[in-house]
N, C-alpha and C positions, 0 to 999 in steps of 0.2 A: 262739517262736519259729518261726528264720531260716527255719528247713530249707523248709518249707513256701513260702518265696517264689522265686518263679526273679527275675533281671531278664533283660529284653528290648531294656526298647529306653533312652535316658541321649539325651536333648537336652540341648544346654545354648546355648544363645539370651545373647548380649552384651547388654544394654539399656543407655545414660551409662554411666552411674554405677555400674550393674547385673550381677548373673548370677543367671539365670536356668534350675534343672536338670530338665526333668523327667519324668520315673517313671515308664518301664511296665511293672509286675512283675502274671504270679500269683501269685496265693492264694490259697486250700484256705474263708478269706474265715472264720479264725477269731481273730482282733480285729479289734472294732470302732474306722471311719475313728475317725481324728483324738483317739484314745491317744496316751498318754507311748510307750505298750509300743512302738502301729503304727509312732510317729514315729521311733524310736528305730531299729526294722526296717528301715525304710527308706531313716535317711542311712547303715546302715551298708549294704547290696543297693547306697545309688547311691556312697559308698567306696572297696567291694571293682571298683566297677564305672571310674570314675576309674582308679585303679589297675591295672586291666589293661589299661586306653586306653594307660596313660607305657609302660609295660611293651610294649606295640606295635607303640611305634611310635620305641622309644629304636632296638625294631629295622629301622627300617627300612620308611619311606609312601608306597605306589606311586597314583601318584592316576590314576583310570578314566574322566575323564567328569566336562567340564564344564559350564553350566547355558544364557552362553550374555549372562546382562543384561551389566550392564557395571557391577552388583555382582556379581565371577563370586563360587558357591557348589560347591564341587569337591567331588567326592565318595570316599571312599578306600571302600578294600576292605583290613582286616586278618587273623589271624587269630588267634584264642585262644589260646595256649597257656597249658592245666592243667595 
């Protein structure tokens, strides 16, 4: 039941030779953790979230702040088009 899940946040963490994606979502809790069904549903949320992010970035991005560290962290404000 993909409709019972709502994507809240995606965090992309680039580590050496891998990409770690953390997905925060709301769920009604109707499927068990670790099942193939849950894995498919969360993969779908991640895929949709990444597609939406790419659409927004193609329209232009505005940098709204920096962290001030030597290794920079840029934060952007983007409006999702549904």
